[in-house]
N, C-alpha and C positions, 0 to 999 in steps of 0.2 A: 550334800550341801548348796549353796547358790555359785555359781560360775558371774553367773549375766550382772553387767551394772543395775543398777539402781539405780534413783531418780535424780540425785546428785549427779551422778558420777557419768550420768547420759547428758544432764545438764555440761557438763562440764567436755563431752566430746561437740552438744550441737554449737555450746562459744566455735567450739576452734576449729568445726564445719563451715562454719557462716565467716570465721575472719579469711580464712580460705577459702571462699566463694562457693561450698559445696554443699546445695538447699537442705534443709532441713523439711520431716514432718509431723504435722501438729497434726494427733490422735482425737476426738470429741464427734460431740455429736453434726457441729460442722467440721469433718479435719478439713485442713491444707497443706500446701506444698509455697515454703518463706525461705527466699533468698533474702539476705544484707545487698541494701542497695548499694552501698559501700563499695564491693565487692565483685558486681556485679560483671557479668561478660557475653559480649556478643552473642558469644558462641549458649552461655545457658537461657539469655533473652528472649532468642531466637524455637532455643527447645521449651518455652514457658509456652509465649503465643503458638505455642503452634500444636500444646495440649489442645488448645479453643479455653473456650468460658471465657471469663472477664475477669482480668488479673487487675488488682487495684497499684497503689505505693500505700502503702500504712507508714502517714505521718504522722508525730506526735501534736498534738494541739499551739504545742509552742511555736512550734515549727508552725502550722496552718497559718497562724494567726500575723508573721509576716508574711505566707504569702497570700493573703487573702482571700482562701480555702473555706470551705464549712468544715467544721468539727464534727458534721450530727453524735460521733457518737459520746462526747463531751470529752474524754483525757486524750482521742485520737481523730487524724479524719482516711478517710479511706480513698484516696485518686485516682480517678478512672482514668485506663492510659491511650490514649492516641492511637488511632489504629499505625500509625510512623512510629512510634514507638523507637528510641533506641537507646544504648546506658548513657551517654553521653545526656541524656534528655532527663533519664529518669535519676541524674547523677546532679541534673542541674536544679532538679527542684528534691535533695536531701543536702545538697553539697552549699549552703550560701556565699560562697568565696566569690560568685561572681552576679549575684542580688543586685548591687550596683548599676554592672557593665550589660546585667544583661533583665530588665527590672519584669519585662513583660512576659515571664511562663505560662500565662492563660488566658484569658481565664479559667481555671480550677473546674471540672466538674467532681463533685462528692457522689457513692454510695449512700446511700441514705435506707435504714430500717433493716431486718436480721442480726448475725447475731456478729458481733468485733470480738467476743472472749479471746478466741486463740490470738484475733491482731493484736492488741493486747497483749498478749505473753509475749509473743514474736517481739514485736518492740521493749519487752521488758526484758527481753533476752539477748539481745541486740547490746543495747546500751550496755549491758555484765562483760560483751564483749570488748566491749570502750571501742565502737562502731558509731559511725553518726547514725543515730536515732529515727530508720527509718528503713523500711524492707517493704520485695514486691511478695503478694501473696498471691496464690491463687486458691481455691475451690476447688477439692479434690475426694469428690465421693470413692474409691476406688484406694483409698491414701494408705494401708494398710499391705493392698497389694505392689501398687507401686512402689512404694519405700521396698519392698523387699526382693522386687526385682534388679532396681537398683542398687542394692545395697546404701539407701539410707539412712541417716540416723532418725529414730521414733521415737517420738512423747508423748506422754498419756494427758493432754489437758487438764484433767481431774488432779494427778501429781504435782507436774508443773505449777499450775498458777499458784499455791503454797510454797512449794521451794523457789521460786523465784522471789515471794517476798519476807520466805523465811531470815535469817542469820544463821550462815556456816557454823558450826561451833569449832576454836581453837584448841590447839593443844601445844600444850609447850611438847618443842622438841626437845632443844640443849642451850645452858648454858654455861658464861667462862669468864674470866679474869677478863679487863678490859682497859687499862692504864692508859687514863686521856690528859691532857693538857689541864683539863679546869679541875680533876679528880685523879691520882695515878689508884684512889680508892673507887672504880668500875665498872660493871659487871651488866653483858652483853645479854639479855634470853632475847628465844626466837620461837616466834607464837606460829604452827601452821593451820590453813584450815581443813573442814574434809570435801571443799566444793573444789580443791586445787587452783582456787587463786592467791593472790599473792600472800607471801610470808610477809608478818608485822615486826615489829622488833621493839623490843622496852630495857631502857636504858637504866640503870639502877645504880645510884651513886651516893656509896658509904653504904649502910647498911640502915635500913632506916626504920622506924620503928614500929609494926603494925598497927600497935593500940591506938598510935599517933595521926589523927590527919597526917597525910605524907604530901611536901610540895609538888604537884605532879604537874605536866603538861600534857594533853591531847597534841602534835604537833603534826601532820598533814608532812609528805613528803615534797614535794617540790626540789624537782633533778635542778629548772636555771637559776633558783634563789641561791638553795641550800650547797653547790657543789660548783655554780658558775661565775654567784655573786651578781645577777642578773639583780639591778637599779631598774624595777620595775611592780616589785614585787617588794615587803618586807618581811620574809617568809626566813630569810636566811640569816638576818638578825635577829630575828625569831627564835630562832634556834640555836644561837650562841652564845644571847643574853640570855634564859632558857637554863641552860646547861652552865653556863657563867654566878648563875646564881644558887643554883643546887653547889656546886662546887666549895661558892663561897660558905654556905649551910653546913657543910660534910654532909647531906641526903638529899634527897631525892629521885623523883620515879618518869623521865621521860620515852613516852609513848609514840616511836618511829611509824607511825601506821602510813603504809603505799595507798594510798586513795591520790595519785597527785591528779592537781589540776580540778580540785572540789568533786574529788569522784569522776568525773570524764576521761584519765588519760591521759597521758602529753601527747601526741595527736593531736586529740579535739582541741586541749588546750592552747597548742602551736595556733592552730583557727582560731581559735576563741581573741590571742594576740594576732591574730594578723585584721580582724575586723575592727577589733582595736584602734587600729592601726587606719582606719577606713574612718573611724570618730565615734566607734559606736564604744560607751564604755561596757563595762566587764560584768552587770547583768544583762543587758540587751546583748553581749557578745554571744551570750549563754543559750538565751530566748532564742536570737534565730540562727541556731547551729542544732535546737529544738532541745534543751537542754536546763531542766529547771537552775533556778540562782543556787540552791547545791546541793548537788548528786552523794555528800558524802553520807555515810555511817558509822556517827560516832557512838552504839554501841559497842563500838567494835575494844572501845577505849574499858568503859570501864569493863566485861568481861576478864578482859588481858587485867586488869587491876585487882577484878577479886580474885580470879586467880591464883594472883605474888600474895593475897592476906592481908589487903585494902582495901578498908569498909569507907573511910575516907578522906578526903582529900584537900590543900590548898590548892586553888587552879590554878596554874598561871595563863590567862586567857581576856583577850578585849572583847570574845563574844558570846553571848548568854545563853543563846541554843546550848553548846558546848555543855553548861551549868544543869538548863537543866534536865538532857537529856542524860547528863549524871543520875543527877535524883530521881529523875524517870523512872532509872534503872539500878537502881540502888545501893548505890554510892553516895555518899554524904559531902555535900561543898559548903565548908565551914567557911573558910573565906573563899572570894572570888579576886586572883593577886592581878592587879593590868599589867601588861606587856610595852608598854609603848615606845616600841623603836623603831628606825629604819624608814623614818620617812628621810625622800629624798623629790630633787625639781622630775622627774623621772612618773614618780608614785602616786603623788597628791593627790589628785582627779582620784589615780584608782583608789587611794582610802576612804578619800570620801564619800564614795559614791557605796563601799565598803559600810560607813557611819551609817548615809541616809538609807539605803536600800537593802541591807541586813544587817539594820540594828545595834554596828558591834559598835565596843564603847569607848573613842577615839579621841 
């Protein structure tokens, strides 16, 4: 019997390490030592510089575009560190909070040539840890021995890349009756992923006929809108309107997916809000942070629906991408049901951006 962690478990360990500022080692043809820029300390930066070599700060092409750095590697740029690099300098490149106040961080010189596959894997890993997508990376010839001497988590690049791209299987944990204001015939289902990530929920109203398209909504968690009544988005009104419609019809399934901030996490979402206060729209803010417009994985929703026995839906959404994902994942969308609620003077520009740049049908 094998007691050691498999690649999924190793990735979970690596995410936790990076969030705490602990380095991880990626093994492959060009092995590297990697630290998340957001949690980098002065002590660890000094230790990395003392190893010699040429450490780089890997950032996404989106962030590189903002900084006018050359993304020679396509999806990322490898920024060369100045000799007097400090954690403050590293974080100023990674974090756009002070871009307008201190716009001149460069010109930034970037590495070109060589293998950047491990750098790409590290950025994907840092993103999945809900940290700023930037990492300090150093080529490390004796990587396995170095990791063993310092007790560091190691990942095999050939195993890590496909595991990072794959969707973790979800398993039902428990379901129980949950009477709600919209319907006393409510039931809450909990689903847990294999990769140690956040659990996702399905709120089932009534007893929907599995042989017919069910009224359904994929709702991404929004702490600010769903719980705090934020006026900056339309999430809270959409959540309550969808549940109310299901209650009125007597059946439905609302999938509550823990993908806060379009998949970037609450801390990064608040960073985006801060950038919006500086005049950037929601898409521009995500790009300045180094993220894509939308980092969510909507396959989670189709997997949950199929596991509950549903093969067709009437989908409550204004987002055509959700319809496309459902169809591509084997769940037929018999009807797109519009959900146009929640506009106010604080989110008019936000909704206009969703329509113009993200294709929402508003």
